[in-house]
Every structure is written in C-alpha cells, then in structure tokens.
C-alpha positions in Angstrom: -13.6 -13.9 14.5 -11.7 -15.9 17.1 -9.7 -13.3 19.1 -9.0 -15.8 21.8 -7.2 -18.1 19.3 -5.1 -15.2 18.1 -4.0 -14.4 21.7 -3.2 -18.1 22.3 -1.0 -18.0 19.2 0.8 -15.0 20.5 1.4 -16.5 23.9 2.2 -20.0 22.7 4.8 -18.8 20.2 6.2 -16.2 22.6 5.8 -13.4 20.0 6.9 -10.1 21.5 3.6 -8.3 21.0 3.1 -5.2 23.2 -0.6 -4.9 22.5 -3.4 -5.5 20.1 -6.7 -3.8 19.4 -9.6 -4.9 17.1 -12.4 -2.5 16.0 -15.6 -3.5 14.3 -17.8 -0.8 12.8 -16.0 1.9 14.8 -16.3 0.1 18.1 -13.4 -1.4 20.1 -14.4 -5.1 20.4 -11.1 -6.8 21.5 -7.9 -5.8 23.1 -4.8 -7.6 24.5 -1.7 -6.5 26.3 -0.6 -2.9 26.9 -2.7 -0.7 24.5 -2.9 2.5 26.5 -0.2 2.8 29.1 3.1 2.9 27.4 4.3 4.4 24.1 6.4 2.3 21.7 8.4 2.9 18.6 6.2 2.9 15.5 9.2 3.3 13.1 7.9 3.9 9.6 4.3 4.2 10.7 5.5 7.7 11.4 5.3 8.3 7.6 1.5 8.0 7.6 1.3 10.8 10.2 3.5 12.9 8.0 1.1 12.1 5.1 -1.8 13.5 7.1 0.3 16.7 7.5 0.6 16.8 3.8 -3.2 16.6 3.7 -3.5 19.7 5.9 -1.3 21.7 3.5 -3.1 20.3 0.5 -6.5 21.3 1.9 -5.3 24.8 2.7 -4.0 25.2 -0.9 -0.4 25.6 0.4 1.1 22.8 -1.7 0.6 21.5 -5.2 1.4 17.8 -5.3 2.4 17.9 -9.0 4.9 20.8 -8.3 8.6 20.2 -8.1 9.8 19.7 -4.5 12.4 22.5 -5.1 9.5 25.0 -5.2 8.9 24.4 -1.5 12.4 23.9 -0.1 14.4 26.7 1.6 15.4 29.0 -1.3 18.9 29.6 0.0 19.6 25.9 0.0 18.2 25.4 -3.5 20.3 28.3 -4.8 23.5 26.7 -3.7 22.8 23.5 -5.7 24.8 22.9 -8.8 22.8 23.6 -11.9 22.8 19.9 -12.9 21.3 18.9 -9.6 18.7 21.6 -9.9 17.7 20.4 -13.3 17.4 16.8 -11.9 15.3 17.8 -8.9 13.1 20.0 -10.9 11.7 16.8 -12.3 10.9 15.3 -8.9 7.4 16.3 -7.7 5.9 16.1 -4.3 3.7 13.3 -5.6 6.8 11.3 -6.6 8.2 11.7 -3.1 4.9 10.7 -1.5 4.7 7.5 -3.6 8.4 6.5 -3.2 8.8 6.6 -7.0 12.2 8.3 -7.2 15.0 5.9 -8.3 18.6 5.9 -6.9 17.9 7.5 -3.5 19.7 5.6 -0.7 17.6 4.4 2.2 18.3 7.2 4.6 19.9 10.6 4.9 23.2 10.9 6.8 25.7 13.4 8.2 25.3 16.7 9.9 22.9 18.1 7.3 20.3 15.7 6.1 19.1 18.3 3.6 22.5 18.8 2.0 22.9 15.0 1.8 19.5 14.6 0.2 19.9 17.4 -2.4 23.3 16.0 -3.4 22.1 12.5 -4.2 22.7 11.4 -7.7 19.5 10.5 -9.5 20.4 9.2 -12.9 16.9 8.8 -14.3 14.6 11.2 -12.5 11.7 10.7 -14.9 11.7 6.9 -14.3 8.8 6.0 -11.9 9.9 2.9 -10.0 9.2 2.1 -6.4 12.3 2.8 -4.3 11.6 2.9 -0.6 13.6 5.7 0.9 13.4 7.9 4.1 14.9 10.7 2.0 11.6 11.1 0.2 9.8 11.6 3.4 12.4 13.9 4.9 12.3 16.2 1.9 8.5 16.4 2.2 8.8 17.2 5.9 11.2 20.1 5.2 8.9 21.4 2.5 5.9 21.3 4.9 7.9 23.3 7.5 8.5 25.9 4.8 4.9 26.1 3.5 3.3 26.3 7.0 5.9 28.8 8.1 6.3 27.2 11.5 7.7 24.1 13.1 6.0 21.0 11.6 5.9 19.2 15.0 3.8 22.1 16.3 1.5 21.9 13.3 1.0 18.2 13.7 0.5 18.6 17.5 -2.2 21.2 17.1 -4.0 20.0 14.0 -3.6 16.2 14.2 -2.6 14.9 17.6 -4.8 17.4 19.5 -8.0 16.7 17.6 -7.4 12.9 17.9 -6.9 13.2 21.6 -3.3 12.0 21.4 -1.3 13.6 24.3 1.3 11.0 25.1 3.7 10.7 22.2 7.3 11.3 21.2 9.0 12.3 17.9 12.5 13.0 16.6 14.4 15.7 14.8 17.2 15.7 12.3 20.5 17.4 13.2 19.3 20.7 11.7 16.2 20.6 13.8 13.5 19.6 11.3 10.8 17.2 12.3 12.0 13.8 11.1 8.8 12.3 9.6 10.3 9.1 8.3 10.6 7.4 11.7 11.4 8.1 15.4 7.8 8.5 16.7 6.4 6.6 19.6 2.7 6.0 20.3 0.4 3.7 22.2 -1.4 1.0 20.4 -4.7 2.8 21.1 -3.4 6.0 19.5 -2.1 4.3 16.4 -5.6 2.9 16.1 -7.0 6.4 16.0 -4.9 7.1 12.9 -6.5 4.1 11.2 -10.0 5.2 12.4 -9.4 8.6 10.9 -8.4 7.2 7.5 -11.2 4.7 7.5 -13.7 7.5 8.2 -12.2 9.4 5.2 -10.7 12.2 7.3 -13.3 12.5 10.1 -12.7 11.5 13.8 -15.6 11.6 16.3 -17.6 13.9 14.0 -14.8 16.4 13.4 -13.1 16.7 10.0 -9.3 16.8 10.3 -8.3 16.1 6.6 -10.4 16.3 3.5 -12.0 13.2 2.0 -10.4 13.9 -1.3 -6.9 13.8 0.2 -7.6 10.6 2.2 -8.9 9.0 -1.0 -5.7 9.8 -2.8 -3.5 8.8 0.1 -5.1 5.4 0.6 -5.4 4.5 -3.0 -2.7 2.8 -5.1 -0.6 5.5 -6.6 2.5 3.4 -7.3 2.7 -0.3 -7.9 5.2 -2.4 -6.0 5.7 -6.1 -5.2 3.6 -5.8 -2.1 0.5 -4.9 -4.2 0.6 -1.1 -4.3 1.4 2.1 -2.4 -0.4 5.3 -1.7 0.9 8.4 0.1 3.0 6.6 2.8 0.2 4.1 3.1 0.3 0.5 1.9 -2.3 -1.5 -0.1 -3.6 -4.4 2.0 -6.2 -6.8 0.6 -9.3 -4.7 -0.2 -8.1 -1.9 2.1 -4.8 -0.5 3.3 -2.3 -0.7 6.1 0.0 1.5 8.2 3.4 -0.2 8.5 6.5 0.1 10.6 9.5 -2.3 10.8 9.5 -5.1 13.4 5.8 -5.5 12.8 4.1 -2.3 13.8 0.8 -2.5 12.0 -2.6 -1.0 11.6 -4.7 -2.9 9.1 -7.7 -1.1 7.8 -10.5 -2.9 5.9 -13.2 -0.2 5.4 -15.6 -2.4 3.4 -15.7 -4.9 6.3 -15.6 -2.2 9.0 -12.5 -3.9 10.6 -9.4 -2.3 12.0 -6.6 -4.4 13.6 -3.7 -2.6 15.3 -0.7 -4.2 17.0 2.7 -3.0 18.1 5.5 -5.5 18.5 9.2 -6.0 18.5 9.8 -9.0 16.3 13.1 -8.7 14.4 12.5 -11.2 11.6 10.9 -11.5 8.2 8.4 -14.1 9.1 4.7 -13.8 8.4 3.5 -16.0 11.3 1.9 -13.2 13.3 0.1 -11.8 10.2 -1.1 -15.3 9.1 -2.5 -15.9 12.6 -4.3 -12.5 12.6 -5.7 -13.2 9.1 -6.9 -16.7 10.1 -8.3 -15.8 13.5 -9.5 -12.2 13.1 -10.3 -11.8 9.4 -11.3 -15.4 8.9 -9.2 -15.8 5.7 -6.6 -18.4 4.9 
C-alpha cells in the first residue's frame, strides 16, 4: 500500500478530492484532506443509508421484501389509482425496487407530488427484471418506510442509524410533500461515510453495538440483480470481491471485507474518467 503515491496523483492531477480515508482491519491507517470538518454532497450514496433503514423495518417484521409496494403506501393514494395502474404496481415488490429491477421508470420523480408522479408512471412489462437505475424506486421505498414506521423517516434514521454511529453533523432533503428523499440530497463528512462502510463490513455491528441484522446486511451487500457493472444489491454496488457505496461525481466507499480494507473518498469531479479509481487500485489495493 503506497498512500503517498495516491496523494501525489491527486495533487499532481489537480483532482478535486475533498478528503480520503483508508482503513485496515477496522483501524484508520491513512487520511488526506478534509475528512472530519465539512460535510459534502454524497448524492446517491444516500441510497445506502435508506437501505439501512429498510433493514431496521425488516428486522422488526414491519416489511416483507417480497410484498407489493402498494401494500405499504398511503391507502388513500393507492385507492385513487386507476385499476390498470393498480394491477401493474401490484406486481412490483419492495425487493424489485431495492434492486432497481423495474423497467420503464424515468430517472427521477418530478412535479409538486413525487408520489403521484411515481404512481402514474407507465410500466409496460412489470414482470420483466432488468436493471433500470431510477430514483423513483428509492423514493417509493422511502414513502413506504414512513408508513410502516408510523413516523417521520428522517427521525427514525437519526435515532436508529446516525445516533448509534455517532454522526451528528449531516444534512438531508425532502420532497415537495415532505417525505424524506432517500435517493440523494444528503451531506456527510468523509469520516462519517466511512462509518457506513464499517457498519456494513462488520455485518451490521458498529463498535460492538448491533444496528442492523447480519441477515439483512448479507442480502443488501450480495448481488441481487446483475448489471453491466457486475451486480447490485440493495442500493449497494458489487465491487471486486466486496462492494461499494457510490454517488455521482465520484463519492465512494469501497469495502473489501476479505482483505479488511475500506477506502472512502468524497470529490467533485464531473467526468466519466476512471483515473482516480485506477490510481486508488494501483496504490492502495496493489492491483492493476
């Protein structure tokens, strides 16, 4: 592991990296930049935090992942759906939404009511399981969680995930109707995103305290739906022999449990290059 060479690459190439942390066997062994002071947009890495909230509901027996999403959405909204739409959405389970395997959904909800927009989407082949990355999947799961918990999802996450992880400095967003928007819009420090990775690598335990069950973490971090990137779990991506938490513009937490390595970095790099990743793999993971 040559962390110095990785930092030299960052600085020589003027990559806009806010901060980096590297853990080995649960211990912080390297850090660079701002890892604890400021919070930064984590974009779609927010989805992984929502997945942990699903784990809370699953562990309490509040949600059946193989049940239709309509079973958990506000009844008055479901009742207003045309019968054809109800028939279609009855075939869409929570599991399908967690694995982004619903065809035809557009990328994001829009308008004054994200819920109405989502429930009016035309899904021509609801039984077809294809990877279709959409924030609508996550949004619907977030609304369902609000219903099953019977209280504001942001409050549930704050008390049952952020609090036990010691994460006090963070921000989140809401949709126009006030629901916690779990697809994006959160801000964390680099160090606190690392805690999410540590929790998952430890199969739901953080500093000796169980937060989510091992069985849920196993499902969430395993390949549940194939895609061109190698596989997808429950809002968590397959990465080599482990998994990763991903947000756009290169927000990353790479977790390799078998090697005891976690690498987290937050950046703002608006391109599709793999230069930063390749440098990390070469210098931190010692792979080419």
